[in-house]
C-alpha positions as CSV (number, residue, x, y, z in Angstrom):
1,X,0.0,0.0,0.0
2,X,1.2,3.5,-0.8
3,X,0.8,6.1,1.9
4,X,-0.1,9.6,0.7
5,X,2.6,12.3,1.3
6,X,0.7,13.9,4.2
7,X,2.6,15.6,7.1
8,X,1.2,17.1,10.3
9,X,2.8,20.2,11.7
10,X,1.5,21.3,15.1
11,X,-2.1,20.1,14.3
12,X,-4.2,20.8,17.4
13,X,-6.7,18.0,18.2
14,X,-9.3,18.9,20.8
15,X,-11.3,16.3,22.6
16,X,-14.6,17.6,23.9
17,X,-18.2,16.5,24.7
18,X,-17.6,13.1,26.2
19,X,-15.1,11.7,23.7
20,X,-14.5,8.0,24.3
21,X,-11.0,6.5,24.3
22,X,-11.2,2.7,24.1
23,X,-9.3,-0.4,23.5
24,X,-11.9,-3.1,24.0
25,X,-12.1,-5.1,26.0
26,X,-9.2,-3.7,28.1
27,X,-10.3,-0.2,28.8
28,X,-13.0,2.4,28.1
29,X,-12.6,6.1,29.2
30,X,-14.4,9.4,28.7
31,X,-11.7,11.9,27.9
32,X,-11.2,15.6,27.3
33,X,-8.3,17.9,26.6
34,X,-6.1,18.4,23.6
35,X,-3.0,17.0,21.9
36,X,-0.6,18.3,19.2
37,X,0.0,16.1,16.2
38,X,3.2,16.1,14.2
39,X,4.7,13.6,11.8
40,X,3.3,11.8,8.8
41,X,0.1,10.0,8.1
42,X,2.0,6.7,8.4
43,X,3.8,7.7,11.6
44,X,1.9,10.3,13.5
45,X,3.6,11.7,16.7
46,X,1.1,13.0,19.2
47,X,2.1,15.0,22.2
48,X,0.1,16.3,25.2
49,X,-1.9,15.2,28.2
50,X,-5.7,14.5,28.2
51,X,-7.9,14.1,31.3
52,X,-9.7,10.9,31.8
53,X,-13.1,11.9,33.4
54,X,-14.5,8.4,34.0
55,X,-14.3,4.9,32.7
56,X,-13.2,1.4,33.6
57,X,-10.3,-1.0,33.2
58,X,-11.0,-4.7,32.7
59,X,-8.4,-7.2,34.0
60,X,-9.3,-10.8,33.3
61,X,-12.8,-11.2,34.8
62,X,-12.8,-8.1,37.1
63,X,-13.8,-4.7,36.1
64,X,-12.3,-1.7,37.9
65,X,-13.7,1.9,37.8
66,X,-11.6,5.0,37.9
67,X,-11.2,6.4,41.5
68,X,-13.0,9.7,42.1
69,X,-11.1,12.7,43.3
70,X,-7.8,11.8,41.5
71,X,-6.7,13.6,38.3
72,X,-6.6,10.7,35.9
73,X,-4.5,11.4,32.8
74,X,-3.1,9.9,29.6
75,X,0.1,11.5,28.4
76,X,1.2,11.2,24.8
77,X,4.9,11.6,23.8
78,X,6.2,11.6,20.2
79,X,8.5,8.5,20.7
80,X,5.6,6.4,22.0
81,X,3.0,7.4,19.3
82,X,-0.5,6.6,20.2
83,X,0.5,4.4,23.2
84,X,0.0,6.8,26.1
85,X,1.5,6.8,29.6
86,X,-1.6,6.3,31.9
87,X,-1.7,7.8,35.4
88,X,-4.8,6.3,36.9
89,X,-6.2,5.1,40.2
90,X,-8.7,2.4,40.3
């Protein structure tokens, strides 16, 4: 497959109005915030931190909800791509 020659340069992506971030069946979060996107269509490099407002994590046969009163975040760094660093309490 041929990838079109598309490049991102400081493209701001805003997550609003109960955007869901999911990787079923592992996790499902409602998120808000913004990230900056650089790189190519084939290799995008997101950067920024978004807030995880609510959601759950499924581990084997047990479902855990996000703890209230803690600032849950997903931080994106260019070298990790769309694999964020999660800071959550369950």
